C-alpha positions as CSV (number, residue, x, y, z in Angstrom):
1,M,105.7,72.1,104.3
2,R,104.6,75.0,106.0
3,I,106.2,78.5,107.0
4,E,106.5,78.4,110.7
5,T,108.7,81.6,111.6
6,I,110.2,84.0,110.0
7,R,113.0,86.0,112.1
8,A,115.0,88.9,110.8
9,Y,118.4,90.1,111.8
10,R,120.4,93.4,111.0
11,V,124.4,92.8,110.2
12,V,126.3,95.5,109.2
13,Q,129.2,94.2,106.9
14,P,132.2,96.8,107.0
15,F,134.0,96.8,103.4
16,V,137.6,95.2,103.8
17,G,139.0,97.9,101.5
18,G,137.5,100.8,103.3
19,A,134.9,103.4,102.2
20,Y,133.7,102.4,98.6
21,N,133.7,105.9,96.9
22,M,131.9,106.7,93.8
23,S,131.0,110.1,91.7
24,K,129.3,113.0,92.8
25,G,130.9,112.4,96.6
26,R,128.7,109.2,97.3
27,S,130.5,106.9,99.5
28,A,129.2,103.8,101.6
29,D,131.8,101.9,104.3
30,A,129.6,99.1,104.9
31,F,126.3,96.9,103.7
32,D,123.9,97.3,106.2
33,S,122.0,94.0,105.8
34,L,119.0,92.3,106.6
35,I,119.1,88.2,107.0
36,V,116.0,86.6,107.2
37,G,115.8,83.0,108.4
38,M,112.4,81.1,107.3
39,T,111.6,78.0,109.7
40,S,109.4,75.0,108.4
41,N,107.5,72.9,110.2
42,T,109.9,69.8,109.0
43,G,112.6,71.9,110.9
44,L,114.6,72.8,108.0
45,T,115.7,77.0,107.7
46,G,115.8,78.9,104.4
47,W,118.2,81.7,104.6
48,G,117.8,85.1,102.1
49,E,119.5,88.4,102.5
50,M,119.0,91.8,101.1
51,A,121.9,94.5,101.5
52,P,121.7,97.5,99.7
53,L,124.7,99.8,99.2
54,G,123.5,102.8,101.0
55,N,120.5,105.1,100.1
56,F,121.9,106.4,97.1
57,Y,122.8,103.3,94.6
58,S,119.5,101.9,93.8
59,A,115.7,102.1,94.6
60,A,116.3,100.4,97.9
61,F,117.4,101.3,101.2
62,P,118.4,99.6,104.5
63,A,115.9,101.1,106.6
64,G,113.0,100.5,103.8
65,T,114.1,96.9,104.4
66,R,113.7,96.4,108.0
67,A,110.6,98.0,107.8
68,G,108.9,96.2,105.3
69,V,109.9,92.7,106.0
70,P,107.7,92.7,109.5
71,E,104.9,93.7,107.3
72,I,104.9,90.9,105.0
73,A,106.1,88.1,107.0
74,P,103.0,87.4,109.1
75,H,101.0,86.8,106.0
76,L,103.4,84.0,104.7
77,I,103.0,81.8,108.1
78,G,101.6,79.1,107.4
79,H,101.9,79.1,103.7
80,D,104.1,76.6,101.5
81,P,107.6,78.1,100.9
82,R,108.1,75.6,97.9
83,G,105.2,77.5,95.9
84,L,107.2,80.2,94.8
85,A,104.8,81.6,92.3
86,S,102.2,81.8,94.9
87,I,104.2,83.2,97.6
88,G,105.4,85.8,95.2
89,R,101.7,86.7,94.4
90,L,100.6,86.6,98.2
91,M,103.4,89.3,98.6
92,D,102.2,91.5,95.8
93,T,98.9,91.2,97.2
94,V,99.7,91.9,100.8
95,F,102.3,94.6,99.8
96,K,102.5,96.6,96.7
97,G,105.8,97.4,95.0
98,H,109.1,97.3,96.9
99,P,110.5,94.2,95.2
100,Y,113.8,94.8,97.0
101,I,112.1,94.3,100.5
102,K,110.7,90.9,99.1
103,S,113.8,89.9,97.8
104,A,115.4,88.5,101.2
105,L,111.8,86.1,101.8
106,D,112.0,85.2,98.2
107,M,115.5,83.9,98.6
108,A,114.4,82.3,101.6
109,C,111.8,80.4,100.1
110,W,114.4,79.2,97.5
111,D,117.1,78.1,99.9
112,L,114.1,75.9,101.9
113,L,112.8,74.6,98.3
114,G,116.6,73.7,97.7
115,K,117.1,71.9,101.2
116,A,113.7,70.4,101.1
117,T,114.5,68.7,97.3
118,G,118.4,68.0,98.3
119,L,119.0,70.0,95.0
120,P,121.1,73.3,94.8
121,V,119.3,76.2,93.9
122,C,121.4,76.7,90.4
123,V,119.9,73.8,89.5
124,L,116.2,74.5,90.3
125,M,116.4,77.7,88.4
126,G,117.6,76.0,85.4
127,G,121.2,74.5,85.6
128,R,124.8,75.3,85.9
129,F,126.4,77.7,83.3
130,G,130.0,76.3,84.1
131,E,132.0,75.0,86.3
132,S,133.6,77.9,87.8
133,I,133.3,81.5,87.6
134,R,135.2,85.0,86.7
135,L,136.3,87.0,89.9
136,Y,135.0,90.6,89.5
137,R,136.1,93.6,91.8
138,A,134.8,96.9,91.7
139,I,137.6,99.6,92.6
140,S,136.5,102.1,94.7
141,Q,137.4,106.0,93.2
142,Q,140.8,107.1,95.0
143,A,143.6,108.7,93.8
144,P,144.7,107.0,90.2
145,D,148.3,105.2,91.5
146,E,146.2,104.1,94.5
147,M,143.5,102.4,92.5
148,A,146.2,101.0,90.2
149,K,147.8,99.4,93.0
150,K,144.5,97.9,93.9
151,V,144.1,96.3,90.6
152,A,147.3,95.0,90.4
153,Q,146.9,93.6,94.5
154,Y,143.5,91.9,93.4
155,H,145.1,90.4,90.1
156,E,147.4,88.5,92.1
157,Q,144.5,87.0,94.1
158,G,142.9,85.7,91.1
159,Y,140.6,88.5,89.8
160,T,140.6,89.2,86.1
161,R,137.3,91.3,86.0
162,F,137.8,95.2,87.5
163,Q,135.2,98.1,87.2
164,L,137.1,101.2,87.9
165,K,135.0,103.9,89.8
166,V,135.3,107.3,87.9
167,G,133.1,110.2,87.4
168,G,135.3,112.8,89.0
169,D,137.5,115.6,87.1
170,P,137.8,114.0,83.5
171,D,141.7,114.3,83.5
172,T,142.0,112.6,86.6
173,D,139.5,110.2,85.3
174,I,141.6,109.6,82.1
175,E,144.5,109.0,84.5
176,R,142.7,106.4,86.6
177,I,141.8,104.7,83.1
178,G,145.2,104.7,81.9
179,A,146.9,103.2,84.8
180,G,144.9,100.3,85.6
181,P,145.6,98.3,82.4
182,A,149.6,98.2,82.9
183,M,148.9,95.8,85.7
184,L,146.9,93.5,83.7
185,R,147.3,90.2,82.1
186,P,145.7,90.0,78.3
187,T,143.0,88.0,79.4
188,A,141.7,90.4,82.3
189,R,139.4,93.1,81.4
190,L,138.9,96.5,82.9
191,V,135.7,99.0,82.6
192,A,135.1,102.2,84.0
193,D,131.8,103.2,85.5
194,A,131.1,106.7,86.3
195,N,127.8,106.1,88.1
196,T,126.3,109.3,86.1
197,G,129.0,111.4,87.1
198,W,129.7,112.2,83.5
199,T,127.4,114.4,81.1
200,Q,127.1,112.8,77.6
201,H,129.9,115.1,76.2
């Protein structure tokens, strides 16, 4: 198997619940994603995605992904996508650092390996860790009553793990944290994430 073509597509995915707000006034209203389609000489296509949360959340940003993938992709043409370690070393050789840019290409190789072997990627990576997963939801920073309503709404949809975005005024944050648990069944869990908006004190 050899990589024949690599195509990249920009896909802006708006958040269903509106803007995603966190501490220090940081906000995003969509994932500005890059979707990679990697086609082999066997006709199979593997898909990968890189979707950073704006420019402020981690050391990754959408425009960097769009600029970096075309720099790396030509070097992968003709190589076997199933040789994941070799592909990784090659990407590191031709493009130093910036692992977030390489992630969509790596994911597409894993997808091709799974399709070529007829095995789910989770099996290729060591096996399933269960037959089901708990649904998790981050709750964007808003007024305490609005956040509590969203916790209740998502809880009814089957979510059992919640992350409240706090990191603003301390008194308001206390209200945000206090309002959520009243909406939850005992098996649910709620955590608060200040995203560096709190001092140690």
